N, C-alpha and C positions, 0 to 999 in steps of 0.2 A: 461721634458726630452727628449733628443735630439734622438734620431732611429739613429742605426748604420747599414749601409750598405756596408756589403764585397764585394767588385767589384770583376768580375770575375778573373782579372789577382793578386788581394790579395789573393781569394783564392787558385790559381794555387801556388804561393808561399807558402803559406801554407802547401800544400799539398806535395810539393817537400822538405818543410823543415821536415816534419815529413817521408817521404821513405827516406829522408839519412839516418835521426837518427834511423830510424827502423832495416836497416843495420846490426845495431851493438845491439840495444836494443830496442825492437817493444814498450815494457811497457815505456820505457824514451820518446821515440817519442811521445806515446800518452798524459803524462804529459806534457813535454813542449807546444805543441799546443794547450791543453786546457787551460795554463796557460798563452800563449801568446792572447786568444782568452779573458780569464778572466781579463787581464791585461786593453782589448779597451774597456771591460764593464765599465771602470772608465767613459770615454769619455761620457755617456751617462748624468753623473752627473756632470764633471768637462772638458767640451769639450777643455780649454785652457792648461790642465794639460801640456800638451807637448811643448818642446822648437818650436818657429817659426825657419823653415827651410828658409833661407832668399836667399838662393845661387840660386835660379830659380827665378825670380824678377816676379810679377804681379798672381802669382799660389798661395799664402797667403798657402801654406803646412807648415802643423805642423811634428813633430816628436813624436812618445811615446818610450819610451825606457823598453824593458825587457830583462834583460841580457844581451846575443852578439846579441842581436836582434833590429833593427828599425822597428816602423810600421811607415810608412810615411800616413797621412790623409788630409782631405780638410773639412774643416767646412763651409758647403753648407749655402746660404744666409736666408733659412727658418730653420737654427740651426741643421738641420740634419748632419751627417757625414758619409763621404766616406771613407773609409780605400782602400788603393792606394796599398799599396805593404806591406811585410814584409821581411825585407832584414837584412841580417850577418852582423855584424859591421865591417867585411871588403871587405864586397862591393863598390862601388864605385854606390852609388843610383842613381846619376846623369846620368847614363846610359841608367837607366830605367824606370825614373820618365819623360813623356813626351818625 
């Protein structure tokens, strides 16, 4: 089974998502962040469940969806996974990925 590594950048995105939602509902913020984290755990058993993001050539980035959020991740040669970021669907991810 693959190991999942949340990059510092991805953790910052997750914290920002939490803080934004918590302005209106702290309980909802916790639920959303936990659900994003749990969805990412699917990658341990099914690393290719996300779709290939081919807008950045030669990077082999994949995207896993949860609600309005997109998790960008990379399957490393050893089979482990780096979560690169968690983005709201309205954001242009290319501005933030590499």
